[in-house]
N, C-alpha and C positions, 0 to 999 in steps of 0.2 A: 520632187528637190527643195526646192524654196522654203517649202513648209519646213521640210525636216531642219531644215539648215536656222530655221528660224526658232523652230522647235529648241534647238542646241544654243543657240545662242540667250535665248531664255533663261536656260538651264544654268547654263555656264555663268550668268550673270546672276543669278538667284541665288547660286550657292556663294561667287563671291561676296552677296552683298548682307546674306546670312552671318558667313567667316566676320566679315565687317564686322557685323553690328556684334556680334559676339566679341570681338576682340573690345572695341568698345564700351561694353558692359563692364569686362572685366577691368580697364584702364580708368573707370571712372571707380570703383571699389577702393581698385590701386591709391587714387587718387584723394576718395577720403580719407584712407591710412594716413596718407603722404600729408596731408592738412593737420591730422591729430597731431602730430611730430613736428611740423615747421612752427618758424616761430611764428606769431602774431601781429601783424602791424598796424599803423596806421598809413594807409595808402592813399595819398593824392592822385587823382588821375583827371587828369585836362583832355577835351575833347569826348567826356563820356557819353555823349547822347551819340555819341558815329558807330559806325557799320560795327567794330569792331569794340568801342567804349565799353558797350550795353553789356556783351557776355562777357568782357573780362571784369565789368562791375560785379556781376551775379554772382561769377565762380568766386572771384576775393572774400565774397559775403558767405559764402557757403562753406568755405574756407576757414572762416571764422573773424577776416579780419575788419578793420575797421576803416569802413572806404568811404571818402568824402569824394564825390561828385563832381566837378567843374565843366560850366558848358553857358554857353547862349542860351542853348534853350532846355529844358530839363525833363520835358513830359514822358521821353520814353525808357526813364533811368529806375531802376529798381527802388522802391521807396524804401529799405531799407538801411540805405544810404542816405549822407547827410550833403546835402543838393546845397550848392553855392554857385555864384556866377561872379566870378571877381576876374576883372578883366584881365590877363595872364600878362597880356603886349602893352599895358601901362609905363614901363618902364622902370616902375617905383623900387627905389634899395631894398621900400621894406617888402618886397611879394611875397616872402617866405613868410612871413608871419602873419599876414596878412592869409595865406593857405592853412592857417593853422599848426606850422611847424610840422609836419608829419614824418615818418620815417623813412617812407620814400615817395619822391613821384615819380609818377609814368605820365610823359608827357606823349601824349595822344594826338595833341590838336594839331589839323594842316589842311589846310585849304585848299581844293580840288585835287581832291586824291585820287581821282580815278584820270583825271585830265592832262595827263602827261606833261604836255608842251604847255600851258597856263603859264602866260608872265608873275603869277602870284607866289608860285614858287621861289623867284629868286628877289621877288620886291619886299617878300615876306622874311625871310631868309635872318636880316639885321637882325630883327624883334624878337626871334628864337633864340638867337646867340647873347643877347641882352638879357633873353627871359632866364635863361639857366644859369648865367653868369650870377643874376643877381640872386637866385634858390641858392648856387654854393656862397657865395658870399657872406649870406645872412647865416648860414650856418648847415644846411642840408648837405649830408653826408652820402646819399643814396641814391643818382639819379636814373633813371631808367626812360629809353626814349625809343619810338619805335621806329626802326628803319624800313630796310626796304632790300629786295634780291636786284632790285636796279638802279641801286648804287653802286654794282657790277660792270655792268652793259653787259654785250654780247660775249659769253662763254658755253666751253659747249665741256659736260663732264660737273663733276659737285665742286659748288662755293664754297668754298674752305673761310678761319676766320682770317687768313692770311692772303686770300687771291685778291691779286689787282685791281682794283679799280679802274674803268674807262668808261665813266654813263654816257648814256646816247642822248637823254633826255634833258629837259629842264625841272622835270619832276627827281630822276636821280641825281643830278648833277648837285640839287643843294641837299636833299638828302647825305649825300656823299661828304658838302661840305660841310653839312652840321655834326656829321659825326667826325669829319678831322676837328673841328672846334673842342667840340663835345669833350674829346679824349684830353686835348689842352687844359680844359679849363679841369678836370677833375688831379690834373696831375701838381696844377698847379694850387689848388683847393684841398689837396689831398684827398679825396672823396673817390668814392666806388661808382662808375657806372655799368649800365649793363646796355649794351646797345643791341637793340632785338628784331632781328633780319627776317623779315615775312617774307614768305613764297605766291604762290597762286590759293586764295582763298577761296573759299563756297561752303556754300549752305545760307540760309535766311536771306535768300536770292531775290526777294521784293526789295531789298536795303541796299544790295550794290547795283554794280552793272556790269558787269561780270558776262560772258557769254550763256551765262547758265540763265539769267537773268531775261534775256532776250530769246531762249527757244521756250521760255514761261510765257512769256509775253503773248508771243507766236500761237503756240497751244490754244492759248484763250480767245485769238482772234480766228483761228479754227483754221491754222493754216496747215497744210500737211506736210511741206517739208522745205525745210532752210537754207540757203545757199552757202556753203561750205566747202572748206578747202582741203586738204589730202587725210590731215589729221594724225599723219604719223609724229610731228615731234612731239617730244617726251618731256613734261612739266613736274612741278612738286606742287601736290594738290593736298589739299591739309582743310579740314571744315572747320566752321569759326567754330563750333564748342571744345575742338580739341585744342584748337589755337588760343583759348582761352584760357584755355589749363594748364598749357604748356609757357605762357605768359604769369599767368599766376604764380604759379612754382618756379620760375625766374627770380620773381620779387620780394620773394619769401625766402632768400636763400643768400647767404655770403660768399658760398665756397667758390663758386665760378662765375666768372664776370666777363667783361669783357665784348667783345661782341657774338651773339650766340644766335644761331640759328635756328628760328622756330619753325618745323616742317617735318615733312614725313619719311624725309633721307627716303624716298623711292619715286625715281620716274616714270611715270604712268602717260602715255598715249592721251590725244589731246581728244582721240577720238573714242577709245575703251571710255575714257569719264564721259563724254556727250552722253555715248550710248548707255552707260550705269545711271547717268541722271534721268535720262529717257524713260529705259527700265523700273528703276525706284519710282518713278511719278507716276506711272500708267498712263502715259502718256503716247499719243497717236502719231506726232509727226516726226520725221526724220529727215536724217541730214540727206542733202544734193551734194555727192564726194565732187571736186572739181571744180565746184559753180567757182571759186576762188581761186587764182595761184599762190603754193605756198611763197613765203616772203624772203628774199632771200637777207635779210638779215636777223632772221627768226634761228634762234639753235635750232638742233637737232636735237639736244636733251639738256637740260639745267635741271639741276634740283639739291639742295642745301644735303652738306655735310651735317648729319645728326649727332655726333659724338658728343660735343657740348650736351644738349637739350639728353639724350638719354643718361646721361650720369644723373640731370634734375632730377630727372622725372624716375628713375631709379629702376 
Protein backbone atom coordinates (compact mmCIF):
# COMPACT_ATOMS: atom_id res chain seq x y z
CA UNK A 1 0.00 0.00 0.00
CA UNK A 2 2.84 2.40 0.85
CA UNK A 3 4.45 1.81 -2.53
CA UNK A 4 1.17 2.40 -4.33
CA UNK A 5 0.65 5.63 -2.39
CA UNK A 6 4.18 6.74 -3.20
CA UNK A 7 3.66 6.01 -6.91
CA UNK A 8 0.39 7.93 -6.90
CA UNK A 9 2.08 10.88 -5.20
CA UNK A 10 4.92 10.88 -7.75
CA UNK A 11 2.46 10.63 -10.66
CA UNK A 12 0.29 13.46 -9.30
CA UNK A 13 3.20 15.81 -8.72
CA UNK A 14 4.90 14.78 -11.94
CA UNK A 15 1.78 15.76 -13.92
CA UNK A 16 1.45 18.95 -11.88
CA UNK A 17 5.10 19.84 -12.54
CA UNK A 18 4.69 19.21 -16.27
CA UNK A 19 1.61 21.45 -16.42
CA UNK A 20 3.44 24.21 -14.52
CA UNK A 21 6.44 23.96 -16.87
CA UNK A 22 4.15 24.08 -19.93
CA UNK A 23 2.33 27.13 -18.62
CA UNK A 24 5.63 28.78 -17.83
CA UNK A 25 6.83 28.08 -21.41
CA UNK A 26 3.77 29.80 -22.89
CA UNK A 27 4.18 32.65 -20.43
CA UNK A 28 7.74 33.17 -21.68
CA UNK A 29 6.42 33.42 -25.25
CA UNK A 30 3.78 35.95 -24.18
CA UNK A 31 6.37 37.95 -22.26
CA UNK A 32 8.59 38.14 -25.35
CA UNK A 33 5.66 39.53 -27.35
CA UNK A 34 4.83 41.98 -24.54
CA UNK A 35 8.46 43.08 -24.51
CA UNK A 36 8.14 44.02 -28.17
CA UNK A 37 5.08 46.17 -27.44
CA UNK A 38 6.10 47.78 -24.13
CA UNK A 39 8.11 50.95 -23.82
CA UNK A 40 11.88 50.57 -23.74
CA UNK A 41 13.23 52.50 -20.80
CA UNK A 42 16.43 53.29 -18.97
CA UNK A 43 16.00 51.56 -15.63
CA UNK A 44 18.38 52.13 -12.72
CA UNK A 45 18.31 49.25 -10.23
CA UNK A 46 19.72 49.58 -6.72
CA UNK A 47 20.69 46.33 -5.03
CA UNK A 48 21.16 44.93 -8.53
CA UNK A 49 23.38 42.08 -7.33
CA UNK A 50 20.89 40.85 -4.74
CA UNK A 51 18.80 37.68 -4.74
CA UNK A 52 15.99 39.27 -6.77
CA UNK A 53 17.96 42.04 -8.43
CA UNK A 54 20.18 39.84 -10.62
CA UNK A 55 17.13 38.19 -12.17
CA UNK A 56 15.37 41.51 -12.77
CA UNK A 57 18.46 42.95 -14.48
CA UNK A 58 18.59 40.01 -16.90
CA UNK A 59 14.85 40.10 -17.63
CA UNK A 60 14.77 43.84 -18.29
CA UNK A 61 17.73 43.49 -20.66
CA UNK A 62 16.00 40.64 -22.49
CA UNK A 63 13.00 42.91 -22.96
CA UNK A 64 15.18 45.50 -24.69
CA UNK A 65 15.65 48.01 -21.88
CA UNK A 66 18.81 49.87 -21.01
CA UNK A 67 19.76 48.82 -17.48
CA UNK A 68 22.06 50.66 -15.08
CA UNK A 69 22.95 48.29 -12.24
CA UNK A 70 24.09 49.87 -8.98
CA UNK A 71 25.49 47.84 -6.08
CA UNK A 72 28.52 47.56 -3.81
CA UNK A 73 29.58 44.29 -5.48
CA UNK A 74 28.99 43.85 -9.21
CA UNK A 75 30.45 40.46 -10.12
CA UNK A 76 27.15 38.54 -10.33
CA UNK A 77 25.37 40.96 -12.65
CA UNK A 78 24.66 40.39 -16.35
CA UNK A 79 27.53 41.93 -18.32
CA UNK A 80 25.11 43.61 -20.74
CA UNK A 81 24.14 46.03 -17.97
CA UNK A 82 25.99 49.26 -17.24
CA UNK A 83 27.52 48.60 -13.82
CA UNK A 84 28.13 51.37 -11.30
CA UNK A 85 28.83 51.63 -7.57
CA UNK A 86 27.36 55.01 -6.70
CA UNK A 87 26.74 55.29 -2.91
CA UNK A 88 22.98 55.85 -2.87
CA UNK A 89 22.87 56.73 0.84
CA UNK A 90 25.38 59.58 0.58
CA UNK A 91 22.63 62.14 1.12
CA UNK A 92 23.77 64.06 -1.96
CA UNK A 93 21.13 66.36 -3.44
CA UNK A 94 22.29 65.53 -6.98
CA UNK A 95 22.01 61.74 -6.61
CA UNK A 96 19.58 61.54 -9.56
CA UNK A 97 22.18 63.15 -11.83
CA UNK A 98 24.93 60.89 -10.43
CA UNK A 99 22.82 57.86 -11.38
CA UNK A 100 22.47 59.00 -14.99
CA UNK A 101 18.93 60.47 -14.86
CA UNK A 102 17.14 57.18 -15.68
CA UNK A 103 13.48 56.97 -16.70
CA UNK A 104 12.76 54.70 -13.72
CA UNK A 105 14.57 53.94 -10.50
CA UNK A 106 13.82 50.47 -9.13
CA UNK A 107 14.93 50.64 -5.50
CA UNK A 108 15.67 47.12 -4.27
CA UNK A 109 18.69 47.71 -2.03
CA UNK A 110 17.97 46.60 1.54
CA UNK A 111 20.18 45.25 4.29
CA UNK A 112 19.39 42.04 6.19
CA UNK A 113 16.22 41.26 4.26
CA UNK A 114 16.23 37.67 5.53
CA UNK A 115 16.66 38.74 9.19
CA UNK A 116 13.28 40.21 10.02
CA UNK A 117 14.11 41.72 13.42
CA UNK A 118 17.51 43.20 12.62
CA UNK A 119 17.96 46.73 13.99
CA UNK A 120 19.28 47.87 10.60
CA UNK A 121 15.73 47.95 9.19
CA UNK A 122 14.83 50.87 11.45
CA UNK A 123 18.27 52.49 11.55
CA UNK A 124 18.51 52.62 7.73
CA UNK A 125 15.01 54.02 7.20
CA UNK A 126 16.00 57.73 7.20
CA UNK A 127 18.63 57.01 4.51
CA UNK A 128 16.03 55.32 2.28
CA UNK A 129 13.69 58.28 2.73
CA UNK A 130 16.43 60.83 1.93
CA UNK A 131 17.50 58.87 -1.17
CA UNK A 132 13.97 58.74 -2.59
CA UNK A 133 13.27 62.39 -1.72
CA UNK A 134 16.45 63.57 -3.45
CA UNK A 135 15.69 61.47 -6.54
CA UNK A 136 12.26 63.07 -6.90
CA UNK A 137 13.55 66.53 -6.02
CA UNK A 138 16.19 66.10 -8.74
CA UNK A 139 13.61 65.34 -11.42
CA UNK A 140 12.81 61.59 -11.31
CA UNK A 141 9.22 60.95 -12.35
CA UNK A 142 8.92 57.17 -11.86
CA UNK A 143 10.01 55.46 -8.64
CA UNK A 144 9.52 51.74 -8.04
CA UNK A 145 10.24 50.34 -4.58
CA UNK A 146 10.42 46.71 -3.47
CA UNK A 147 7.85 46.07 -0.78
CA UNK A 148 6.78 42.90 1.01
CA UNK A 149 3.69 41.09 2.21
CA UNK A 150 5.23 41.41 5.70
CA UNK A 151 4.00 45.02 5.71
CA UNK A 152 0.56 43.59 6.43
CA UNK A 153 1.36 41.34 9.38
CA UNK A 154 -1.16 38.68 10.36
CA UNK A 155 -3.93 38.32 7.80
CA UNK A 156 -6.22 35.55 6.60
CA UNK A 157 -7.22 35.48 2.93
CA UNK A 158 -6.13 37.59 -0.05
CA UNK A 159 -4.05 40.72 0.53
CA UNK A 160 -5.41 43.61 -1.51
CA UNK A 161 -4.07 47.09 -2.20
CA UNK A 162 -6.11 48.55 0.67
CA UNK A 163 -5.71 45.69 3.17
CA UNK A 164 -4.94 47.26 6.59
CA UNK A 165 -1.27 47.06 7.57
CA UNK A 166 -0.32 45.88 11.05
CA UNK A 167 3.27 44.63 10.66
CA UNK A 168 4.74 42.47 13.41
CA UNK A 169 8.48 42.59 12.61
CA UNK A 170 11.03 45.39 12.28
CA UNK A 171 11.35 44.47 8.61
CA UNK A 172 7.62 44.81 8.02
CA UNK A 173 7.37 47.99 10.10
CA UNK A 174 10.17 49.71 8.21
CA UNK A 175 8.90 48.67 4.76
CA UNK A 176 5.40 49.83 5.63
CA UNK A 177 6.76 53.16 6.90
CA UNK A 178 8.77 53.66 3.72
CA UNK A 179 5.68 52.92 1.64
CA UNK A 180 3.74 55.63 3.48
CA UNK A 181 6.61 58.10 3.13
CA UNK A 182 7.08 57.35 -0.57
CA UNK A 183 3.38 57.85 -1.30
CA UNK A 184 3.56 61.27 0.37
CA UNK A 185 6.67 62.22 -1.61
CA UNK A 186 5.25 61.27 -5.02
CA UNK A 187 2.22 63.45 -4.30
CA UNK A 188 4.47 66.36 -3.41
CA UNK A 189 6.63 65.99 -6.53
CA UNK A 190 3.83 64.85 -8.87
CA UNK A 191 5.60 61.62 -9.69
CA UNK A 192 4.49 58.02 -10.23
CA UNK A 193 5.09 55.25 -7.70
CA UNK A 194 5.03 51.50 -8.23
CA UNK A 195 5.07 49.84 -4.80
CA UNK A 196 5.93 46.23 -5.64
CA UNK A 197 4.70 43.88 -2.92
CA UNK A 198 6.34 40.44 -3.09
CA UNK A 199 5.29 37.20 -1.37
CA UNK A 200 7.00 33.82 -0.84
CA UNK A 201 9.81 33.50 -3.38
CA UNK A 202 11.37 30.22 -4.44
CA UNK A 203 13.95 29.22 -7.04
CA UNK A 204 17.69 30.00 -7.21
CA UNK A 205 17.66 28.55 -3.73
CA UNK A 206 21.41 28.65 -3.13
CA UNK A 207 21.11 32.45 -3.03
CA UNK A 208 18.27 32.64 -0.51
CA UNK A 209 17.69 31.59 3.09
CA UNK A 210 14.35 29.85 2.62
CA UNK A 211 13.19 26.43 3.79
CA UNK A 212 14.05 25.17 0.30
CA UNK A 213 17.65 26.30 0.79
CA UNK A 214 17.83 24.40 4.07
CA UNK A 215 16.30 21.24 2.55
CA UNK A 216 18.89 21.34 -0.23
CA UNK A 217 21.70 21.69 2.30
CA UNK A 218 20.43 18.75 4.37
CA UNK A 219 20.07 16.61 1.24
CA UNK A 220 23.70 17.28 0.35
CA UNK A 221 24.69 16.34 3.90
CA UNK A 222 23.04 12.96 3.39
CA UNK A 223 20.23 13.37 5.91
CA UNK A 224 17.19 11.17 5.37
CA UNK A 225 14.61 13.40 7.11
CA UNK A 226 14.22 16.95 8.34
CA UNK A 227 12.02 18.31 11.16
CA UNK A 228 8.83 19.94 9.90
CA UNK A 229 5.51 21.23 11.19
CA UNK A 230 2.14 20.07 9.84
CA UNK A 231 2.70 21.94 6.55
CA UNK A 232 -1.01 22.81 6.40
CA UNK A 233 -0.59 26.59 6.22
CA UNK A 234 -1.17 28.01 2.74
CA UNK A 235 0.97 30.73 1.15
CA UNK A 236 1.49 32.51 -2.15
CA UNK A 237 4.63 31.01 -3.74
CA UNK A 238 6.22 32.46 -6.85
CA UNK A 239 9.33 31.39 -8.74
CA UNK A 240 12.10 33.99 -8.81
CA UNK A 241 12.12 34.11 -12.64
CA UNK A 242 8.36 34.66 -12.79
CA UNK A 243 8.70 37.38 -10.16
CA UNK A 244 11.43 39.06 -12.19
CA UNK A 245 9.17 39.05 -15.25
CA UNK A 246 6.31 40.59 -13.30
CA UNK A 247 8.54 43.31 -11.83
CA UNK A 248 10.02 44.08 -15.25
CA UNK A 249 6.57 44.43 -16.81
CA UNK A 250 5.43 46.69 -13.94
CA UNK A 251 8.20 49.26 -14.51
CA UNK A 252 7.70 49.23 -18.29
CA UNK A 253 4.16 50.64 -18.19
CA UNK A 254 2.33 53.68 -16.79
CA UNK A 255 -1.29 52.54 -16.82
CA UNK A 256 -1.32 50.72 -13.47
CA UNK A 257 0.53 52.20 -10.50
CA UNK A 258 0.38 52.33 -6.70
CA UNK A 259 0.57 49.12 -4.66
CA UNK A 260 0.95 46.13 -6.99
CA UNK A 261 1.03 42.56 -5.72
CA UNK A 262 3.66 40.61 -7.63
CA UNK A 263 2.41 37.14 -6.85
CA UNK A 264 0.75 33.98 -8.15
CA UNK A 265 -2.59 34.79 -6.55
CA UNK A 266 -2.97 31.12 -5.58
CA UNK A 267 -2.68 29.71 -2.04
CA UNK A 268 -0.65 26.50 -1.87
CA UNK A 269 0.04 24.50 1.28
CA UNK A 270 3.61 24.50 2.51
CA UNK A 271 3.57 20.69 2.54
CA UNK A 272 2.58 20.52 -1.14
CA UNK A 273 5.26 23.02 -2.12
CA UNK A 274 7.96 21.24 -0.13
CA UNK A 275 7.00 17.86 -1.63
CA UNK A 276 7.01 19.37 -5.12
CA UNK A 277 10.48 20.81 -4.49
CA UNK A 278 11.80 17.44 -3.29
CA UNK A 279 10.26 15.58 -6.23
CA UNK A 280 11.44 18.09 -8.85
CA UNK A 281 15.02 17.89 -7.61
CA UNK A 282 15.00 14.11 -7.18
CA UNK A 283 15.88 14.36 -3.49
CA UNK A 284 15.68 11.36 -1.16
CA UNK A 285 15.14 13.38 2.01
CA UNK A 286 11.60 13.44 3.44
CA UNK A 287 9.80 15.76 5.90
CA UNK A 288 9.20 14.60 9.47
CA UNK A 289 5.70 15.99 9.97
CA UNK A 290 4.79 17.19 13.46
CA UNK A 291 8.38 17.53 14.70
CA UNK A 292 7.65 21.23 15.20
CA UNK A 293 4.29 22.58 16.38
CA UNK A 294 2.43 25.02 14.15
CA UNK A 295 3.07 28.56 15.32
CA UNK A 296 -0.07 30.32 16.58
CA UNK A 297 0.87 33.60 14.87
CA UNK A 298 1.14 32.06 11.38
CA UNK A 299 -1.91 32.60 9.19
CA UNK A 300 -3.70 29.42 8.05
CA UNK A 301 -3.84 30.96 4.57
CA UNK A 302 -2.60 34.23 3.03
CA UNK A 303 -1.95 35.19 -0.58
CA UNK A 304 -1.83 38.17 -2.90
CA UNK A 305 -4.76 39.56 -4.84
CA UNK A 306 -3.44 39.28 -8.41
CA UNK A 307 -5.96 41.50 -10.25
CA UNK A 308 -3.49 44.31 -11.02
CA UNK A 309 -0.57 42.13 -12.06
CA UNK A 310 -2.81 40.01 -14.30
CA UNK A 311 -3.88 43.17 -16.14
CA UNK A 312 -0.27 44.28 -16.50
CA UNK A 313 0.86 40.87 -17.73
CA UNK A 314 -2.07 40.61 -20.13
